[in-house]
N, C-alpha and C positions, 0 to 999 in steps of 0.2 A: 485326598491322598489315599492310596490303596496299599494295603499290607497283606502279605501271606504269612501264615504261620501254621504250626501244628501243635497238637496237645501230646505231650510225652506221657504215655501210660505205663511205661516200664519202671524198673527200680532206678533210683537216683544214681547209684554207682555205675550202672550201665550208661546212663546219659552222660555222666562225667567222663567216661572212657571213650565215648564216641569220637572225640577230637583226636584220639590217638590213631585213628584210621587215616586221618588227613596228613598230607606231607607237612613237615615242619617248616617254619619260617626260615629263610636263608640265614638270617642273623640271629645269634643266640640272645636270650633275654639279658637284661643288665644284671650284674652281680648284686646280691643282697647288700643293703646299706649297713646292717648290723646283724649280730647273732640273733636278735629278737625278730627279725623280718621273716616271719613264718610263710607269708604269701609268696615272697620271692623264692624261698627255698622250695616250696611246692612247685612253682613254675619251672625252676631249674630241673627238678626231678622229672617232671613231665617232659621237658624238652629232651633230656637225656634218654628217656624211654623211647621216644619217637626217632631220634637221630641215629 
């Protein structure tokens, strides 16, 4: 099996924001299950920033 990849040498914040340049998925992510669902809240926030 052959894989290609790259080493990110910049700051982590910039790496995290690279996905914002790509078009959003046509369907929004599922709603958070509870108020404690931090990951789902972050995903919704990122989806709103891109859409």
